C-alpha positions as CSV (number, residue, x, y, z in Angstrom):
1,X,-15.3,-8.6,22.7
2,X,-12.3,-9.7,20.7
3,X,-11.5,-6.1,19.9
4,X,-11.5,-5.2,23.6
5,X,-9.3,-8.1,24.3
6,X,-6.9,-7.1,21.5
7,X,-6.8,-3.5,22.8
8,X,-6.2,-4.6,26.3
9,X,-3.3,-6.8,25.2
10,X,-1.9,-4.0,23.2
11,X,-2.2,-1.8,26.2
12,X,-0.4,-4.4,28.4
13,X,2.3,-4.7,25.8
14,X,2.7,-0.9,25.7
15,X,2.9,-0.7,29.5
16,X,5.4,-3.5,29.6
17,X,7.5,-1.8,27.0
18,X,7.4,1.5,29.0
19,X,8.4,-0.4,32.2
20,X,11.3,-2.0,30.4
21,X,12.4,1.4,29.1
22,X,12.2,2.9,32.6
23,X,14.3,0.0,33.8
24,X,16.9,0.8,31.2
25,X,16.9,4.5,32.2
26,X,17.2,3.5,35.9
27,X,20.1,1.2,35.0
28,X,21.6,4.0,33.0
29,X,21.3,6.3,36.0
30,X,23.0,3.8,38.3
31,X,25.8,3.3,35.7
32,X,26.4,7.0,35.3
33,X,26.5,7.6,39.0
34,X,29.2,4.9,39.3
35,X,31.3,6.1,36.4
36,X,33.2,9.4,36.2
37,X,35.2,8.5,33.1
38,X,34.2,10.8,30.2
39,X,34.3,8.3,27.3
40,X,32.5,5.6,29.4
41,X,29.8,8.2,30.2
42,X,29.2,8.9,26.5
43,X,29.1,5.1,25.8
44,X,26.6,4.4,28.5
45,X,24.3,7.4,27.4
46,X,24.3,6.4,23.8
47,X,23.9,2.7,24.4
48,X,20.9,3.3,26.7
49,X,19.2,5.7,24.3
50,X,19.6,3.3,21.4
51,X,18.3,0.4,23.3
52,X,15.4,2.3,24.6
53,X,13.9,3.2,21.2
54,X,15.6,0.6,19.1
55,X,17.7,3.1,17.2
56,X,20.5,1.7,15.0
57,X,22.6,4.8,14.6
58,X,23.5,7.4,17.2
59,X,25.9,10.2,18.0
60,X,26.6,12.7,20.7
61,X,27.7,16.2,19.5
62,X,29.3,18.6,22.0
63,X,30.3,22.2,21.7
64,X,34.0,23.0,21.3
65,X,35.7,25.2,23.9
66,X,35.0,28.4,22.0
67,X,31.3,27.5,21.4
68,X,31.7,28.1,17.7
69,X,30.5,24.7,16.5
70,X,29.5,21.2,17.6
71,X,31.6,18.1,16.8
72,X,30.9,14.4,17.2
73,X,32.3,13.2,20.6
74,X,30.9,9.7,20.3
75,X,29.1,7.7,17.7
76,X,27.7,4.3,16.8
77,X,26.8,3.2,13.2
78,X,28.5,6.1,11.5
79,X,31.4,6.0,9.1
80,X,34.7,7.2,10.6
81,X,35.0,9.8,8.0
82,X,31.6,11.2,9.0
83,X,32.6,11.3,12.6
84,X,35.9,13.0,11.9
85,X,34.7,15.8,9.6
86,X,31.3,16.7,11.0
87,X,31.1,20.2,12.2
88,X,27.7,21.8,13.0
89,X,27.3,25.6,13.3
90,X,24.6,26.6,15.8
91,X,21.4,27.4,13.9
92,X,22.3,25.3,10.8
93,X,20.4,22.1,10.0
94,X,18.4,20.2,12.6
95,X,21.2,19.6,15.0
96,X,22.2,23.3,14.8
97,X,18.6,24.4,15.4
98,X,18.3,22.2,18.4
99,X,21.6,23.3,19.9
100,X,20.6,26.9,19.5
101,X,17.0,26.6,20.7
102,X,17.4,23.9,23.3
103,X,14.2,22.3,22.0
104,X,14.0,18.7,20.7
105,X,13.1,17.8,17.1
106,X,11.7,14.4,16.1
107,X,11.2,13.6,12.4
108,X,9.1,10.5,11.7
109,X,9.8,10.5,7.9
110,X,13.0,12.1,6.8
111,X,12.2,12.0,3.1
112,X,9.2,14.3,3.7
113,X,11.1,16.8,5.8
114,X,13.0,19.6,4.0
115,X,15.2,20.3,7.0
116,X,17.0,17.1,6.6
117,X,19.4,17.9,3.8
118,X,21.5,14.8,3.6
119,X,20.2,11.7,1.8
120,X,22.5,8.8,2.7
121,X,22.3,5.6,0.8
122,X,22.8,1.9,1.8
123,X,23.3,1.0,5.4
124,X,23.5,4.7,6.5
125,X,20.2,5.7,5.0
126,X,17.8,6.8,7.7
127,X,14.0,6.8,7.9
128,X,13.3,8.5,11.3
129,X,15.5,10.9,13.1
130,X,15.5,12.4,16.6
131,X,17.7,15.3,17.8
132,X,17.6,16.0,21.5
133,X,19.2,18.9,23.3
134,X,21.4,18.0,26.3
135,X,20.4,20.7,28.8
136,X,22.0,21.3,32.1
137,X,21.4,24.2,34.5
138,X,19.9,26.3,31.7
139,X,22.8,25.6,29.2
140,X,22.8,23.4,26.2
141,X,26.0,21.3,26.2
142,X,25.3,19.6,22.9
143,X,22.8,17.4,21.2
144,X,22.2,13.6,20.9
145,X,21.1,12.2,17.5
146,X,19.3,9.0,17.0
147,X,18.1,7.5,13.7
148,X,16.6,4.3,12.1
149,X,17.7,2.7,8.9
150,X,15.0,2.8,6.3
151,X,13.9,-0.8,6.6
152,X,13.2,-0.5,10.4
153,X,10.0,0.5,12.1
154,X,10.8,4.1,13.2
155,X,10.2,5.6,16.6
156,X,7.6,8.3,16.9
157,X,6.4,11.2,18.9
158,X,5.4,8.9,21.8
159,X,9.1,8.2,22.3
160,X,10.0,11.9,22.7
161,X,9.3,12.6,26.4
162,X,11.4,9.6,27.5
163,X,14.2,10.6,25.1
164,X,14.2,14.2,26.3
165,X,14.4,13.1,29.9
166,X,17.3,10.7,29.0
167,X,19.1,13.5,27.1
168,X,18.8,15.9,30.1
169,X,20.1,13.2,32.4
170,X,22.9,12.6,30.0
171,X,23.8,16.4,30.1
172,X,24.1,16.3,33.9
173,X,26.3,13.2,33.7
174,X,28.5,14.8,31.1
175,X,28.8,18.0,33.2
176,X,29.8,16.0,36.2
177,X,32.2,13.9,34.2
178,X,33.8,17.1,32.7
179,X,34.1,18.6,36.2
180,X,35.8,15.4,37.4
181,X,38.1,15.4,34.5
182,X,39.0,19.1,35.2
183,X,39.6,18.3,38.8
184,X,41.9,15.4,37.9
185,X,43.8,17.6,35.5
186,X,44.1,20.4,38.0
187,X,45.4,17.9,40.6
188,X,48.0,16.6,38.1
189,X,49.0,20.1,37.3
190,X,49.4,21.0,40.9
191,X,51.5,17.9,41.5
192,X,53.7,18.9,38.5
193,X,54.0,22.5,39.8
194,X,55.0,21.2,43.3
195,X,57.6,18.9,41.7
196,X,59.0,21.8,39.7
197,X,59.0,24.0,42.7
198,X,61.0,21.4,44.7
199,X,63.4,21.1,41.8
200,X,63.9,24.8,41.7
201,X,64.3,25.2,45.5
202,X,66.9,22.5,45.5
203,X,69.4,24.7,43.7
204,X,68.2,28.3,43.8
205,X,67.7,30.1,47.1
206,X,64.8,32.5,47.2
207,X,67.1,35.2,48.7
208,X,70.9,35.8,48.8
209,X,72.9,38.0,51.0
210,X,76.7,37.8,50.8
211,X,79.3,40.1,52.3
212,X,83.0,39.9,51.6
213,X,86.0,42.3,51.9
214,X,85.2,44.3,48.8
215,X,81.5,43.8,47.9
216,X,78.1,43.2,49.3
217,X,75.8,41.0,47.1
218,X,72.0,40.8,47.5
219,X,69.4,39.0,45.5
220,X,65.8,38.2,45.8
221,X,63.1,36.4,43.7
222,X,59.3,37.0,43.8
223,X,57.8,34.3,41.6
224,X,54.6,35.2,39.7
225,X,53.5,31.6,39.9
226,X,54.4,28.7,42.2
227,X,57.4,27.9,39.9
228,X,59.6,30.8,38.7
229,X,61.5,31.1,35.5
230,X,64.5,33.1,36.8
231,X,67.9,31.7,38.0
232,X,70.7,33.6,39.8
233,X,73.7,33.1,42.0
234,X,77.0,34.6,43.4
235,X,80.0,32.3,43.0
236,X,83.5,32.5,44.3
237,X,85.8,31.9,41.3
238,X,89.5,31.5,40.5
239,X,92.1,33.9,41.7
240,X,89.8,35.5,44.2
241,X,87.3,36.7,41.6
242,X,83.6,36.7,42.3
243,X,81.2,35.8,39.6
244,X,77.5,36.7,39.6
245,X,74.7,36.1,37.1
246,X,71.0,36.5,36.6
247,X,69.0,34.6,33.9
248,X,65.4,34.4,32.7
249,X,64.3,31.2,31.2
250,X,61.5,31.1,28.6
251,X,58.5,29.1,29.7
252,X,57.2,27.9,33.0
253,X,56.4,24.6,34.8
254,X,58.4,21.4,34.9
255,X,60.1,21.9,31.5
256,X,61.4,25.3,32.6
257,X,62.5,23.9,36.0
258,X,64.4,21.1,34.4
259,X,66.0,23.5,31.9
260,X,67.0,25.8,34.8
261,X,68.5,22.9,36.6
262,X,70.7,22.1,33.6
263,X,71.6,25.8,33.2
264,X,72.5,26.3,36.8
265,X,74.7,23.2,36.8
266,X,76.4,24.2,33.5
267,X,77.0,27.8,34.5
268,X,78.8,26.7,37.6
269,X,80.8,24.1,35.6
270,X,82.0,26.7,33.1
271,X,82.8,29.2,35.8
272,X,85.1,26.6,37.3
273,X,86.9,26.2,33.9
274,X,87.2,29.9,33.1
275,X,85.2,32.5,34.9
276,X,85.7,35.3,32.4
277,X,82.2,36.4,31.3
278,X,82.6,36.0,27.5
279,X,84.1,32.5,27.9
280,X,81.3,31.3,30.2
281,X,78.5,32.6,28.0
282,X,80.1,31.3,24.8
283,X,80.6,27.9,26.3
284,X,77.1,27.8,27.7
285,X,75.5,28.9,24.5
286,X,77.3,26.3,22.5
287,X,76.2,23.6,25.0
288,X,72.5,24.7,24.8
289,X,72.5,24.8,21.0
290,X,74.0,21.3,20.7
291,X,71.1,19.9,22.8
292,X,68.1,22.2,22.2
293,X,65.1,21.7,24.3
294,X,61.8,22.4,22.5
295,X,62.8,25.9,21.4
296,X,63.6,27.1,25.0
297,X,66.2,29.7,25.6
298,X,67.5,32.0,28.3
299,X,68.5,35.7,28.6
300,X,71.4,36.2,31.0
301,X,73.6,39.0,32.4
302,X,76.9,37.7,33.8
303,X,79.5,39.7,35.8
304,X,82.9,39.1,37.2
305,X,84.4,41.2,40.0
306,X,88.1,41.6,39.7
307,X,89.7,41.6,43.2
308,X,91.4,44.8,44.5
309,X,90.4,46.7,41.4
310,X,87.7,49.2,40.7
311,X,86.2,47.3,37.9
312,X,83.9,44.4,36.8
313,X,83.6,42.6,33.5
314,X,80.0,42.3,32.2
315,X,78.6,40.1,29.4
316,X,74.9,40.4,28.4
317,X,72.9,37.9,26.3
318,X,69.6,39.5,25.4
319,X,68.9,40.5,29.0
320,X,67.8,43.9,30.4
321,X,70.8,46.1,30.8
322,X,72.3,46.4,34.3
323,X,71.9,49.8,36.1
324,X,74.7,51.5,38.0
325,X,74.4,54.0,40.8
326,X,77.5,55.9,41.7
327,X,78.3,57.0,45.2
328,X,77.6,60.6,44.2
329,X,74.0,59.7,43.2
330,X,74.4,59.6,39.4
331,X,72.5,56.7,37.8
332,X,73.1,55.3,34.4
333,X,72.0,52.3,32.4
334,X,74.7,50.2,30.8
335,X,74.6,49.8,26.9
336,X,72.0,47.4,25.5
337,X,73.0,43.8,24.9
338,X,74.9,43.1,21.7
339,X,74.2,39.4,21.9
340,X,71.0,37.3,21.5
341,X,69.6,35.0,24.2
342,X,71.5,31.8,24.9
343,X,70.3,28.6,23.1
344,X,69.1,30.2,19.9
345,X,72.1,30.7,17.6
346,X,75.2,28.5,17.7
347,X,78.9,29.6,17.2
348,X,78.5,33.1,18.6
349,X,81.6,34.7,20.1
350,X,80.5,36.7,23.1
351,X,82.4,39.7,24.2
352,X,82.5,41.4,27.6
353,X,82.9,45.1,28.5
354,X,84.4,46.8,31.6
355,X,82.4,48.7,34.2
356,X,84.1,50.9,36.7
357,X,82.8,50.3,40.3
358,X,84.3,52.7,42.8
359,X,83.8,52.4,46.6
360,X,80.1,53.1,47.3
361,X,78.9,52.3,43.8
362,X,76.1,49.9,43.2
363,X,75.2,47.7,40.2
364,X,71.7,46.2,39.8
365,X,70.8,43.3,37.6
366,X,67.1,42.6,37.1
367,X,64.6,40.7,35.0
368,X,62.0,42.2,32.7
369,X,59.4,41.2,35.2
370,X,60.5,44.3,37.2
371,X,60.0,47.0,34.6
372,X,56.9,45.2,33.0
373,X,55.1,44.9,36.4
374,X,51.8,46.8,36.2
375,X,49.5,48.5,38.7
376,X,45.7,48.2,38.9
377,X,45.3,50.9,36.2
378,X,47.5,48.9,33.8
379,X,50.5,51.3,34.0
380,X,53.9,49.6,33.8
381,X,56.5,50.3,36.5
382,X,59.0,50.9,33.6
383,X,62.7,51.7,33.5
384,X,62.3,55.3,34.4
385,X,60.5,54.5,37.7
386,X,63.2,51.9,38.4
387,X,65.9,54.5,37.9
388,X,64.0,56.9,40.2
389,X,63.7,54.2,42.9
390,X,67.5,53.6,42.7
391,X,68.2,57.3,43.1
392,X,66.0,57.3,46.2
393,X,68.0,54.5,47.8
394,X,70.2,56.0,50.5
395,X,72.2,52.9,51.5
396,X,70.7,52.5,54.9
397,X,69.3,49.1,54.2
398,X,69.4,46.3,51.7
399,X,69.1,47.7,48.1
400,X,67.1,44.8,46.7
401,X,64.6,44.8,49.6
402,X,64.2,48.6,49.2
403,X,63.6,48.4,45.5
404,X,61.1,45.5,45.8
405,X,59.2,47.5,48.4
406,X,59.0,50.4,46.0
407,X,57.8,48.1,43.2
408,X,55.1,46.5,45.4
409,X,54.0,49.9,46.6
410,X,53.4,50.8,42.9
411,X,51.7,47.6,41.9
412,X,49.5,47.3,45.0
413,X,47.3,44.2,44.9
414,X,47.6,43.7,41.2
415,X,48.9,40.2,40.5
416,X,52.3,39.9,38.8
417,X,52.4,38.2,35.3
418,X,56.1,37.5,35.3
419,X,58.7,36.7,37.9
420,X,60.4,39.6,39.6
421,X,64.1,39.1,40.4
422,X,66.9,41.5,41.3
423,X,70.6,41.1,42.1
424,X,72.8,43.9,43.4
425,X,76.5,44.2,43.8
426,X,77.6,47.1,46.0
427,X,81.3,48.1,46.4
428,X,82.1,48.6,50.0
429,X,82.8,52.3,50.8
């Protein structure tokens, strides 16, 4: 009779313990639903798992982005050095086996299990060990490890179903938390891009069309992303001269937009001081080199139209060479640049060269996004196709619009990987 009573009491205690554990899991679920913070999610998961089975040590290991190994994302009871340097290759050790197979492993006595290679001493020595896969939608995101110090009564196989359920719940929570974090980061990025786009549009027009007594200038930009990396303008300079330039900034996003804003302002400033091409690019390069910005630089072609004369002065800093089409149809590319991009090397003396532009002649400046544009087969538009397109231009419409139409006809629906910008200067016939 006493034995029956004792068994009944043990059964009641077991059921009460199970109910308590289920309450913990329920509370964990409620906490996870209300929290989308990644670190808080890991803390709630591990705390609940440890409390449920009385574990003293625990860790959550997640795959890196390349899925080459698992690293500890959160831990309790482990040395900082262990957390920092632990790297588990899928298939290696207990954690690696669980991550690869997606099946849990519970070891009731570590000393008798050859799979557990480490034998810690002192406070970190474990007696029992459970490694649980965190499975979500058929994928294993990582594993959760739980262990007991040697002096504690270990958990056993009876604990496994509850721990597996908790680990899977944890995987869902982690996946949701990661999704939320990605959405937040995406929203921040979109806000940054919008800010950068506003900065760019405040000083660079998406299209330029200027007609004066001697020349017609046209420019157009087709950005590969929301924020482009190209800058250009046509500026009336001293003594009736007209300056024009096209630059391509390294990088994208807000840093590039801010760098462009600085460049755009300084180019105009130096044009006001002395519009001669070599003087402008020399001064601009020195200014950029004195205050470098995270290794950013810019390629630039700069030209100056001399009034009432059949010539222009050109200076090129690492930019694709301008192309000239004569009225008779001949097309030729100007010599390659002798100078490096601006902002890389200080104390460079830039030089300009003269280009003859007779009535009816056209000069085209462009970025490398034009000749490097590809079609769906991966073929580049290239310089030769650009030359051919210029030859086909008959002067009946805007040259830049015509050339961009030719380029888009070649690339089709294939997305551009770089900004496409062209600027033309046509001598009135």
